[in-house]
DSSP file (Angstrom, degrees, kcal/mol; ACC not computed):
  #  RESIDUE AA STRUCTURE BP1 BP2  ACC     N-H-->O    O-->H-N    N-H-->O    O-->H-N    TCO  KAPPA ALPHA  PHI   PSI    X-CA   Y-CA   Z-CA
    1    1 A M              0   0    0      0, 0.0     2,-0.4     0, 0.0     0, 0.0   0.000 360.0 360.0 360.0 142.9  -18.5  -17.7   18.4
    2    2 A T        -     0   0    0      2,-0.0     2,-0.5     1,-0.0     0, 0.0  -0.760 360.0-137.0 -95.1 136.9  -16.2  -19.9   16.3
    3    3 A D        -     0   0    0     -2,-0.4     2,-0.5     2,-0.0    -1,-0.0  -0.826  20.2-172.0 -96.3 122.8  -12.7  -20.6   17.3
    4    4 A V        -     0   0    0     -2,-0.5     2,-0.4     2,-0.0    -2,-0.0  -0.955  13.9-142.9-116.7 124.2  -10.1  -20.5   14.5
    5    5 A G        -     0   0    0     -2,-0.5     2,-0.4     2,-0.0    -2,-0.0  -0.714  15.8-169.7 -89.7 134.8   -6.5  -21.6   15.0
    6    6 A V        -     0   0    0     -2,-0.4     2,-0.5     2,-0.0    -2,-0.0  -0.988  12.9-145.2-125.5 129.8   -3.8  -19.7   13.2
    7    7 A T        -     0   0    0     -2,-0.4    -2,-0.0     0, 0.0     0, 0.0  -0.802  22.4-180.0 -95.0 128.7   -0.2  -20.8   13.1
    8    8 A V        -     0   0    0     -2,-0.5     2,-0.1     2,-0.0     5,-0.0  -0.914  35.8 -95.6-127.6 155.7    2.4  -18.0   13.1
    9    9 A P    >>  -     0   0    0      0, 0.0     3,-1.6     0, 0.0     4,-0.9  -0.403  31.0-125.4 -67.5 142.4    6.2  -18.2   13.0
   10   10 A D  H 3> S+     0   0    0      1,-0.3     4,-1.3     2,-0.2     3,-0.4   0.836 108.5  65.3 -58.8 -30.4    7.8  -18.1   16.5
   11   11 A G  H 3> S+     0   0    0      1,-0.2     4,-3.1     2,-0.2    -1,-0.3   0.737  89.7  65.0 -61.7 -26.2    9.9  -15.1   15.3
   12   12 A L  H <> S+     0   0    0     -3,-1.6     4,-2.5     2,-0.2    -1,-0.2   0.923 100.3  49.7 -68.5 -42.2    6.8  -13.1   14.9
   13   13 A L  H  X>S+     0   0    0     -4,-0.9     5,-1.9    -3,-0.4     4,-0.7   0.914 114.9  45.2 -59.8 -40.8    6.1  -13.1   18.7
   14   14 A A  H ><5S+     0   0    0     -4,-1.3     3,-0.5     3,-0.2    -2,-0.2   0.935 112.8  50.1 -68.1 -46.2    9.7  -12.1   19.3
   15   15 A A  H 3<5S+     0   0    0     -4,-3.1    -2,-0.2     1,-0.2    -1,-0.2   0.871 119.7  36.6 -63.5 -36.2    9.7   -9.4   16.6
   16   16 A L  H 3<5S-     0   0    0     -4,-2.5    -1,-0.2    -5,-0.2    -2,-0.2   0.514 103.7-132.1 -93.2  -6.0    6.5   -7.8   17.9
   17   17 A R  T <<5 +     0   0    0     -4,-0.7     2,-0.4    -3,-0.5    -3,-0.2   0.963  58.5 140.5  50.7  56.9    7.4   -8.5   21.6
   18   18 A K      < -     0   0    0     -5,-1.9    -1,-0.2    -6,-0.1    -2,-0.1  -0.952  54.5-125.8-129.0 147.0    3.9  -10.0   22.2
   19   19 A A     >  -     0   0    0     -2,-0.4     4,-2.3    -3,-0.1     3,-0.3  -0.495  39.9-103.8 -79.9 158.8    2.7  -12.9   24.2
   20   20 A P  H  > S+     0   0    0      0, 0.0     4,-2.0     0, 0.0     5,-0.1   0.890 122.7  50.4 -57.6 -40.7    0.6  -15.4   22.3
   21   21 A H  H  > S+     0   0    0      1,-0.2     4,-1.3     2,-0.2     5,-0.1   0.849 111.3  47.8 -65.7 -34.1   -2.6  -14.1   23.9
   22   22 A E  H  > S+     0   0    0     -3,-0.3     4,-1.9     2,-0.2    -1,-0.2   0.833 109.5  53.1 -74.0 -32.9   -1.7  -10.6   23.0
   23   23 A L  H  X S+     0   0    0     -4,-2.3     4,-3.1     2,-0.2     5,-0.2   0.898 103.9  57.2 -67.4 -40.2   -0.9  -11.5   19.4
   24   24 A A  H  X S+     0   0    0     -4,-2.0     4,-2.3    -5,-0.2    -1,-0.2   0.922 109.4  45.2 -59.4 -42.0   -4.3  -13.2   19.0
   25   25 A G  H  X S+     0   0    0     -4,-1.3     4,-2.4     2,-0.2    -1,-0.2   0.905 112.2  51.1 -66.5 -39.4   -6.0   -9.9   19.9
   26   26 A E  H  X S+     0   0    0     -4,-1.9     4,-2.8     2,-0.2    -2,-0.2   0.899 110.0  49.8 -66.0 -39.0   -3.7   -7.9   17.6
   27   27 A I  H  X S+     0   0    0     -4,-3.1     4,-2.6     1,-0.2     5,-0.2   0.943 110.0  50.8 -64.4 -44.4   -4.5  -10.2   14.7
   28   28 A R  H  X S+     0   0    0     -4,-2.3     4,-2.3    -5,-0.2    -2,-0.2   0.907 113.5  45.5 -60.8 -40.6   -8.2   -9.9   15.4
   29   29 A L  H  X S+     0   0    0     -4,-2.4     4,-2.8     2,-0.2     5,-0.2   0.931 112.0  51.4 -67.2 -42.9   -7.9   -6.1   15.4
   30   30 A A  H  X S+     0   0    0     -4,-2.8     4,-2.7     1,-0.2    -2,-0.2   0.916 112.4  44.7 -58.6 -45.5   -5.8   -6.0   12.4
   31   31 A A  H  X S+     0   0    0     -4,-2.6     4,-2.8     2,-0.2     5,-0.2   0.913 111.8  52.9 -66.2 -43.3   -8.2   -8.2   10.4
   32   32 A A  H  X S+     0   0    0     -4,-2.3     4,-2.4    -5,-0.2    -2,-0.2   0.908 112.3  46.2 -56.8 -46.6  -11.2   -6.1   11.6
   33   33 A I  H  X S+     0   0    0     -4,-2.8     4,-2.9     2,-0.2     5,-0.2   0.950 113.4  48.7 -61.9 -50.2   -9.5   -2.9   10.5
   34   34 A H  H  X S+     0   0    0     -4,-2.7     4,-2.0     1,-0.2    -2,-0.2   0.911 114.1  44.4 -57.0 -46.1   -8.5   -4.4    7.2
   35   35 A W  H  X>S+     0   0    0     -4,-2.8     5,-1.9     1,-0.2     6,-0.9   0.878 113.4  51.1 -69.5 -36.0  -12.0   -5.8    6.4
   36   36 A Y  H ><5S+     0   0    0     -4,-2.4     3,-0.9    -5,-0.2    -1,-0.2   0.915 110.2  49.4 -65.8 -40.9  -13.7   -2.6    7.5
   37   37 A Q  H 3<5S+     0   0    0     -4,-2.9    -2,-0.2     1,-0.3    -1,-0.2   0.891 109.6  52.4 -63.5 -36.2  -11.4   -0.5    5.2
   38   38 A Q  H 3<5S-     0   0    0     -4,-2.0    -1,-0.3    -5,-0.2    -2,-0.2   0.639 113.4-120.7 -76.4 -10.3  -12.2   -2.8    2.4
   39   39 A G  T <<5S+     0   0    0     -3,-0.9    -3,-0.2    -4,-0.6    -2,-0.1   0.555  79.0 123.3  85.4   7.8  -15.9   -2.4    3.0
   40   40 A A  S   <S+     0   0    0     -5,-1.9     2,-0.3    -6,-0.2    -4,-0.2   0.791  75.3  22.8 -74.9 -27.7  -16.4   -6.1    3.5
   41   41 A I  S    S-     0   0    0     -6,-0.9    -2,-0.2    -9,-0.1    -1,-0.1  -0.964  83.9-106.6-137.6 155.1  -17.9   -5.6    7.0
   42   42 A S     >  -     0   0    0     -2,-0.3     4,-2.7     1,-0.1     5,-0.2  -0.211  34.9-108.5 -72.4 165.5  -19.7   -2.8    8.9
   43   43 A M  H  > S+     0   0    0      1,-0.2     4,-3.3     2,-0.2     5,-0.2   0.920 122.1  54.1 -64.3 -39.9  -18.1   -0.9   11.7
   44   44 A E  H  > S+     0   0    0      1,-0.2     4,-1.8     2,-0.2    -1,-0.2   0.901 111.6  44.0 -60.4 -39.3  -20.4   -2.7   14.2
   45   45 A R  H  > S+     0   0    0      2,-0.2     4,-2.5     1,-0.2    -1,-0.2   0.890 112.2  53.3 -70.5 -40.8  -19.1   -6.1   12.9
   46   46 A A  H  X S+     0   0    0     -4,-2.7     4,-2.4     2,-0.2    -2,-0.2   0.944 109.3  48.7 -63.1 -48.4  -15.5   -4.9   12.8
   47   47 A A  H  <>S+     0   0    0     -4,-3.3     5,-3.0     1,-0.2     4,-0.4   0.923 111.6  48.7 -54.0 -45.3  -15.8   -3.8   16.5
   48   48 A E  H ><5S+     0   0    0     -4,-1.8     3,-0.9    -5,-0.2    -1,-0.2   0.876 110.3  51.4 -62.3 -40.5  -17.3   -7.1   17.4
   49   49 A T  H 3<5S+     0   0    0     -4,-2.5    -1,-0.2     1,-0.3    -2,-0.2   0.860 110.6  49.2 -64.8 -36.8  -14.5   -9.0   15.5
   50   50 A A  T 3<5S-     0   0    0     -4,-2.4    -1,-0.3    -5,-0.2    -2,-0.2   0.508 116.7-115.5 -78.8  -5.1  -11.9   -6.9   17.4
   51   51 A G  T < 5S+     0   0    0     -3,-0.9     2,-0.3    -4,-0.4    -3,-0.2   0.842  79.4 110.2  74.0  31.9  -13.6   -7.7   20.8
   52   52 A M  S   <S-     0   0    0     -5,-3.0    -1,-0.3    -6,-0.2     2,-0.2  -0.841  70.2-112.7-130.0 165.2  -14.5   -4.1   21.3
   53   53 A D     >  -     0   0    0     -2,-0.3     4,-2.3    -3,-0.1     5,-0.2  -0.521  46.1 -96.0 -90.0 173.3  -17.6   -2.0   21.4
   54   54 A R  H  > S+     0   0    0      1,-0.2     4,-2.9     2,-0.2     5,-0.2   0.894 123.2  52.8 -59.6 -44.3  -18.1    0.6   18.7
   55   55 A A  H  > S+     0   0    0      1,-0.2     4,-2.0     2,-0.2    -1,-0.2   0.894 110.8  47.6 -62.2 -40.6  -16.7    3.5   20.7
   56   56 A E  H  > S+     0   0    0      2,-0.2     4,-2.1     1,-0.2    -1,-0.2   0.866 111.2  51.0 -65.2 -37.6  -13.5    1.6   21.5
   57   57 A F  H  X S+     0   0    0     -4,-2.3     4,-2.3     2,-0.2    -2,-0.2   0.910 109.6  49.8 -67.1 -41.0  -13.1    0.6   17.9
   58   58 A L  H  X S+     0   0    0     -4,-2.9     4,-2.4     1,-0.2    -2,-0.2   0.903 110.7  50.7 -61.9 -39.0  -13.5    4.2   16.7
   59   59 A A  H  X S+     0   0    0     -4,-2.0     4,-2.4    -5,-0.2    -1,-0.2   0.902 110.0  49.4 -65.2 -38.8  -11.0    5.3   19.3
   60   60 A E  H  X S+     0   0    0     -4,-2.1     4,-1.7     2,-0.2    -1,-0.2   0.871 109.0  52.4 -70.8 -32.7   -8.6    2.7   18.1
   61   61 A L  H  <>S+     0   0    0     -4,-2.3     5,-2.9     2,-0.2    -2,-0.2   0.930 112.4  45.9 -60.8 -46.4   -9.1    3.8   14.5
   62   62 A A  H ><5S+     0   0    0     -4,-2.4     3,-0.9     3,-0.2    -2,-0.2   0.860 109.5  53.8 -65.8 -37.1   -8.3    7.3   15.5
   63   63 A R  H 3<5S+     0   0    0     -4,-2.4    -1,-0.2     1,-0.2    -2,-0.2   0.853 114.5  42.3 -67.4 -34.2   -5.2    6.3   17.5
   64   64 A R  T 3<5S-     0   0    0     -4,-1.7    -1,-0.2    -5,-0.2    -2,-0.2   0.358 113.3-119.9 -94.9   8.3   -3.9    4.4   14.4
   65   65 A R  T < 5 +     0   0    0     -3,-0.9     2,-0.4     1,-0.2    -3,-0.2   0.907  58.1 156.1  54.2  46.7   -4.9    7.3   12.1
   66   66 A V      < -     0   0    0     -5,-2.9    -1,-0.2    -6,-0.1     2,-0.1  -0.849  51.1-103.0-100.3 135.7   -7.2    5.0   10.1
   67   67 A D        -     0   0    0     -2,-0.4     3,-0.1     1,-0.2    -5,-0.0  -0.418  25.2-157.6 -61.6 135.1  -10.0    6.7    8.2
   68   68 A V  S    S+     0   0    0      1,-0.2     2,-0.7    -2,-0.1    -1,-0.2   0.863  78.9  56.2 -83.6 -39.5  -13.3    6.3    9.9
   69   69 A I  S    S-     0   0    0      2,-0.0     2,-0.6     0, 0.0    -1,-0.2  -0.844  74.1-157.4-100.3 118.5  -15.5    6.8    6.9
   70   70 A V        -     0   0    0     -2,-0.7     2,-0.5   -34,-0.1   -32,-0.0  -0.848   8.7-168.2 -99.0 119.8  -14.7    4.5    4.1
   71   71 A V        -     0   0    0     -2,-0.6     2,-0.5     4,-0.0     3,-0.0  -0.937  16.0-139.9-114.8 124.4  -15.8    5.8    0.7
   72   72 A D     >  -     0   0    0     -2,-0.5     4,-2.8     1,-0.1     5,-0.3  -0.689  13.6-139.7 -76.2 121.4  -15.9    3.6   -2.3
   73   73 A E  H  > S+     0   0    0     -2,-0.5     4,-2.4     1,-0.2     5,-0.2   0.883 101.5  51.3 -55.2 -40.6  -14.6    5.5   -5.3
   74   74 A R  H  > S+     0   0    0      2,-0.2     4,-2.4     1,-0.2    -1,-0.2   0.961 111.2  47.5 -61.3 -48.5  -17.2    4.0   -7.6
   75   75 A D  H  > S+     0   0    0      1,-0.2     4,-2.2     2,-0.2    -2,-0.2   0.892 111.7  50.3 -60.2 -39.1  -20.0    4.9   -5.3
   76   76 A L  H  X S+     0   0    0     -4,-2.8     4,-2.6     2,-0.2    -1,-0.2   0.903 109.5  50.8 -66.4 -40.1  -18.7    8.4   -4.9
   77   77 A A  H  X S+     0   0    0     -4,-2.4     4,-1.8    -5,-0.3    -2,-0.2   0.914 110.7  50.1 -64.3 -40.7  -18.5    8.9   -8.7
   78   78 A E  H  X S+     0   0    0     -4,-2.4     4,-1.3     2,-0.2    -1,-0.2   0.917 111.5  47.9 -62.2 -43.9  -22.1    7.7   -9.0
   79   79 A E  H  X S+     0   0    0     -4,-2.2     4,-0.6     1,-0.2     3,-0.3   0.917 112.8  48.2 -63.0 -42.9  -23.3   10.1   -6.3
   80   80 A L  H >< S+     0   0    0     -4,-2.6     3,-0.6     1,-0.2    -1,-0.2   0.825 105.9  58.2 -69.6 -29.3  -21.4   13.0   -7.9
   81   81 A A  H 3< S+     0   0    0     -4,-1.8    -1,-0.2     1,-0.2    -2,-0.2   0.824 102.2  55.2 -67.8 -32.1  -22.8   12.1  -11.3
   82   82 A R  H 3<        0   0    0     -4,-1.3    -1,-0.2    -3,-0.3    -2,-0.2   0.681 360.0 360.0 -70.2 -20.0  -26.4   12.5   -9.8
   83   83 A V    <<        0   0    0     -4,-0.6    -1,-0.2    -3,-0.6    -2,-0.2   0.489 360.0 360.0 -83.0 360.0  -25.7   16.0   -8.7
């Protein structure tokens, strides 16, 4: 695994009431959810990025009320046109 350093304002830690190690996990999860929703990465890769297994990631998506199934509008239109 590659380690990437990210600099954040000190005020962010205070605003979120998170310790630096907690913020790192939160950033990883937020990025994983974002990239998953964008269709850039699979659910398996998103879970790995978040440091979770697939079931934990699914539970976290549900807890945050994030759609589990991501449908691209263009792909959906193409599928409907075939019917």
